[in-house]
VOKOL-391213 format. One record per residue (C-alpha): residue in one letter; residue number from 1; x, y, z. Coordinates in steps of 0.05 Angstrom, whole numbers, plus 32768, in hexadecimal, padded with zeros to 4 digits. Example, Ala and Ser with C-alpha at 12.3 -4.5 7.8 and 13.67 -1.06 7.14 Angstrom:
2
ATOM  gugu  gunu     u     v     w
ATOM     a     1  80F6  7FA6  809C
ATOM     s     2  8111  7FEB  808F
end
This chain:
227
ATOM  gugu  gunu     u     v     w
ATOM     m     1  8045  7F3A  82E3
ATOM     d     2  800B  7F32  82B1
ATOM     a     3  8008  7F43  8267
ATOM     v     4  7FE2  7F83  8276
ATOM     s     5  8019  7FA2  82A1
ATOM     l     6  8055  7F84  827D
ATOM     t     7  8072  7FB3  8249
ATOM     i     8  80A3  7FAA  8210
ATOM     g     9  80C4  7FEA  81FB
ATOM     q    10  808C  8013  821C
ATOM     l    11  8058  7FEB  81F6
ATOM     p    12  802A  7FC0  8221
ATOM     l    13  8034  7F76  8212
ATOM     i    14  7FE9  7F6D  820A
ATOM     t    15  7FE9  7FA3  81D3
ATOM     l    16  8022  7F80  81AF
ATOM     l    17  7FFE  7F3D  81B3
ATOM     i    18  7FBF  7F5D  8196
ATOM     a    19  7FEA  7F7C  815E
ATOM     l    20  8008  7F38  814E
ATOM     g    21  7FC4  7F17  814E
ATOM     a    22  7FA7  7F4E  8122
ATOM     g    23  7FE2  7F49  80F3
ATOM     s    24  7FD7  7EFE  80EC
ATOM     a    25  7F8E  7F09  80DC
ATOM     a    26  7FA0  7F40  80AA
ATOM     g    27  7FD3  7F12  8089
ATOM     l    28  7F9F  7EDC  807F
ATOM     l    29  7F6D  7F0F  8064
ATOM     a    30  7FA1  7F2D  8035
ATOM     n    31  7FB1  7EE7  8019
ATOM     w    32  7F67  7ED8  8011
ATOM     a    33  7F5D  7F1A  7FEC
ATOM     a    34  7F99  7F0D  7FBE
ATOM     d    35  7F7D  7EC8  7FAF
ATOM     c    36  7F35  7EDC  7FA2
ATOM     l    37  7F2E  7F25  7F8E
ATOM     p    38  7F53  7F23  7F4B
ATOM     s    39  7F25  7EEE  7F2D
ATOM     r    40  7EE8  7F11  7F4A
ATOM     a    41  7F00  7F51  7F29
ATOM     g    42  7F04  7F2E  7EE6
ATOM     v    43  7F4F  7F21  7EE0
ATOM     p    44  7F59  7EE5  7EB2
ATOM     r    45  7F75  7EA9  7ED5
ATOM     e    46  7FAF  7EA4  7EA4
ATOM     q    47  7FC6  7EEA  7EB8
ATOM     i    48  7FCB  7ED9  7F01
ATOM     h    49  8010  7EC1  7F16
ATOM     r    50  8010  7EA8  7F5E
ATOM     y    51  8050  7EAB  7F87
ATOM     r    52  805B  7E69  7FAA
ATOM     r    53  8077  7E88  7FEB
ATOM     r    54  8048  7EC3  7FEC
ATOM     k    55  801A  7EAD  8024
ATOM     p    56  804E  7EA6  805C
ATOM     l    57  8072  7EE6  8045
ATOM     v    58  8032  7F0F  8046
ATOM     l    59  801F  7EF2  808A
ATOM     a    60  8064  7F02  80A8
ATOM     t    61  8065  7F47  8088
ATOM     l    62  8023  7F5C  80A7
ATOM     i    63  8033  7F3F  80EB
ATOM     i    64  8073  7F67  80EC
ATOM     l    65  8052  7FA6  80D1
ATOM     f    66  8019  7FA3  8103
ATOM     g    67  804A  7F9B  813C
ATOM     l    68  8075  7FD5  8124
ATOM     l    69  8039  8002  811A
ATOM     a    70  8023  7FF4  8161
ATOM     y    71  8064  8013  8178
ATOM     q    72  8062  804B  8144
ATOM     t    73  801C  8062  8157
ATOM     h    74  802B  805A  81A2
ATOM     a    75  7FEE  802B  81A2
ATOM     d    76  7FBE  8066  8197
ATOM     p    77  7F7F  803F  8185
ATOM     a    78  7F66  806C  814C
ATOM     r    79  7FA9  8075  8129
ATOM     l    80  7FBA  802C  8134
ATOM     f    81  7F7A  8013  8114
ATOM     v    82  7F82  8041  80D8
ATOM     s    83  7FCC  802F  80CF
ATOM     w    84  7FBC  7FE5  80D2
ATOM     c    85  7F85  7FED  809D
ATOM     y    86  7FB5  8014  8070
ATOM     a    87  7FEC  7FE0  807A
ATOM     w    88  7FBC  7FA8  8066
ATOM     f    89  7FA2  7FCD  8029
ATOM     l    90  7FE7  7FE1  800F
ATOM     t    91  8004  7F9B  801A
ATOM     t    92  7FC9  7F7A  7FF7
ATOM     v    93  7FCE  7FAA  7FBC
ATOM     l    94  8019  7F9B  7FB7
ATOM     v    95  800E  7F50  7FB4
ATOM     i    96  7FD4  7F53  7F83
ATOM     d    97  7FFA  7F81  7F54
ATOM     l    98  8038  7F54  7F56
ATOM     e    99  800E  7F17  7F44
ATOM     t   100  7FDD  7F35  7F12
ATOM     r   101  7FFA  7F79  7EFB
ATOM     r   102  7FB7  7F96  7F10
ATOM     v   103  7FA1  7FC9  7F44
ATOM     l   104  7F59  7FB6  7F51
ATOM     n   105  7F20  7FE8  7F52
ATOM     i   106  7EFC  7FBA  7F83
ATOM     m   107  7F31  7FCF  7FB6
ATOM     l   108  7F3D  8017  7FA3
ATOM     l   109  7EF7  8034  7FAD
ATOM     p   110  7EED  8019  7FF4
ATOM     a   111  7F34  802F  8005
ATOM     a   112  7F26  8076  7FEC
ATOM     v   113  7EE6  807A  8016
ATOM     f   114  7F0B  805F  8053
ATOM     a   115  7F45  8090  804A
ATOM     v   116  7F16  80CB  804A
ATOM     a   117  7EF1  80B1  8087
ATOM     a   118  7F32  80A2  80AB
ATOM     g   119  7F4E  80E7  809C
ATOM     l   120  7F10  8109  80B7
ATOM     w   121  7F11  80DC  80F5
ATOM     l   122  7F5A  80E6  8106
ATOM     g   123  7F5D  812F  80F0
ATOM     q   124  7F9A  8120  80C5
ATOM     p   125  7FA3  812B  808D
ATOM     s   126  7F73  8166  808C
ATOM     p   127  7F3B  8166  8057
ATOM     g   128  7F62  8199  802D
ATOM     s   129  7FA1  8170  8033
ATOM     m   130  7F7C  8130  801F
ATOM     l   131  7F5E  8152  7FE2
ATOM     g   132  7FA1  8170  7FCF
ATOM     g   133  7FC4  812D  7FD6
ATOM     a   134  7F91  8109  7FAB
ATOM     v   135  7F91  813F  7F75
ATOM     v   136  7FDC  8147  7F72
ATOM     g   137  7FEB  80FC  7F74
ATOM     f   138  7FB5  80E9  7F41
ATOM     g   139  7FC6  8124  7F15
ATOM     l   140  8011  8116  7F12
ATOM     f   141  8008  80CC  7F02
ATOM     w   142  7FD0  80D9  7ED0
ATOM     c   143  8001  8105  7EAA
ATOM     l   144  8035  80CE  7EAB
ATOM     y   145  8001  809B  7E95
ATOM     f   146  7FE9  80C9  7E5D
ATOM     l   147  802F  80D9  7E44
ATOM     g   148  8041  808F  7E42
ATOM     r   149  8003  807F  7E19
ATOM     v   150  8010  80B8  7DE9
ATOM     k   151  805A  80A9  7DDE
ATOM     y   152  805B  805D  7DDF
ATOM     g   153  8012  8047  7DD7
ATOM     h   154  8018  8029  7E1D
ATOM     g   155  8038  803F  7E5D
ATOM     a   156  8060  8022  7E96
ATOM     l   157  8026  8039  7EC1
ATOM     g   158  7FE0  801B  7EBF
ATOM     f   159  7FA4  8045  7ED0
ATOM     g   160  7F9C  801C  7F0F
ATOM     d   161  7FDE  803A  7F26
ATOM     v   162  7FC3  8080  7F1A
ATOM     k   163  7F85  8072  7F43
ATOM     l   164  7FAF  8052  7F7A
ATOM     v   165  7FD9  8091  7F80
ATOM     g   166  7F98  80B8  7F88
ATOM     v   167  7F86  808C  7FC3
ATOM     i   168  7FCC  8092  7FE0
ATOM     g   169  7FC4  80DE  7FDB
ATOM     l   170  7F85  80D9  8005
ATOM     m   171  7FAA  80AF  8038
ATOM     t   172  7FE8  80DA  803D
ATOM     g   173  7FCF  811F  802B
ATOM     y   174  7FF7  8156  800B
ATOM     p   175  8033  815F  800D
ATOM     n   176  8040  8119  802A
ATOM     v   177  8027  80FA  7FE9
ATOM     l   178  8065  8115  7FC7
ATOM     t   179  8091  80F0  7FF9
ATOM     a   180  806B  80B0  7FE9
ATOM     l   181  8073  80BA  7F9E
ATOM     i   182  80BC  80CD  7FA2
ATOM     i   183  80CC  808E  7FCB
ATOM     g   184  80A1  8063  7F9C
ATOM     a   185  80C2  8080  7F5E
ATOM     a   186  8108  8076  7F7B
ATOM     l   187  80FA  802E  7F8D
ATOM     g   188  80DB  8021  7F48
ATOM     g   189  8116  8042  7F26
ATOM     v   190  8148  8017  7F4C
ATOM     a   191  8120  7FD8  7F3D
ATOM     a   192  811C  7FEB  7EF2
ATOM     v   193  8168  7FF5  7EEE
ATOM     i   194  8174  7FB2  7F0F
ATOM     l   195  8144  7F8F  7EDF
ATOM     l   196  8165  7FB0  7EA3
ATOM     l   197  81AB  7F9F  7EBA
ATOM     t   198  8198  7F56  7EC8
ATOM     r   199  8173  7F54  7E85
ATOM     r   200  8133  7F3E  7EA7
ATOM     a   201  810F  7F77  7E85
ATOM     g   202  8117  7FA4  7E49
ATOM     w   203  810C  7FEE  7E3D
ATOM     k   204  80C4  7FE2  7E27
ATOM     s   205  80B3  7FAF  7E5C
ATOM     t   206  807B  7FBC  7E8E
ATOM     t   207  8080  7FAC  7ED7
ATOM     a   208  8055  7FAF  7F15
ATOM     y   209  805C  7FF6  7F2F
ATOM     a   210  802A  7FF5  7F68
ATOM     p   211  8059  7FD0  7F97
ATOM     y   212  8089  800B  7F96
ATOM     l   213  8050  803C  7FA0
ATOM     t   214  8034  8015  7FDB
ATOM     v   215  8079  8012  7FFD
ATOM     g   216  8082  805C  7FF2
ATOM     a   217  803D  8069  8010
ATOM     m   218  804A  803F  804D
ATOM     l   219  808C  8062  805A
ATOM     a   220  806B  80A6  8052
ATOM     l   221  8034  8092  8081
ATOM     w   222  8065  8077  80B4
ATOM     h   223  8079  80BC  80CD
ATOM     t   224  8030  80D3  80CF
ATOM     f   225  801B  8099  80FB
ATOM     g   226  8053  80A8  812C
ATOM     g   227  8041  80F1  8132
end
């Protein structure tokens, strides 16, 4: 029996092998982007804090995600390609924000264009849903950003987080963007409580918020890709 006819859980072995290979390539590309893009975007070197074990973790994460998404999309070529691109983007944003506390414009604009094109190609979310997701997500987080600036002079959210939520809204559409934001807010809240209890952060400390948003987005998209 060859790799074309052999299946694993109804997924052809050849498809799984392609997914693992693509995940490996995406992991290498994500690590390259995390190494190079911050400095190209003007982030000062002293503000970049590299995690020593980041590269193997990113590689393993994307290999696993690409394999799981192959199952979730039933290997449908269009949905699989889009889901892989989203997984790469969200993972890379997560890593860069953890290491630099920045969400880079150099990644957001291409992602927004791709999300619109992908939505039109797949037919989901619909154009109205994409627009609603972007407006609602961006609007809600802009309000939080503005209130934080007015009350404290700075906020827990950076404007990069606000723009990221706009892109997530394009990816997920409305009302799925609310699911992504609720999950992200819950994860961020739990992490904040843990940091406060362990005294690793204070009430006025800032933290990387994009990682929670990206996880929320990926979980919200998971159901869509399996539909």
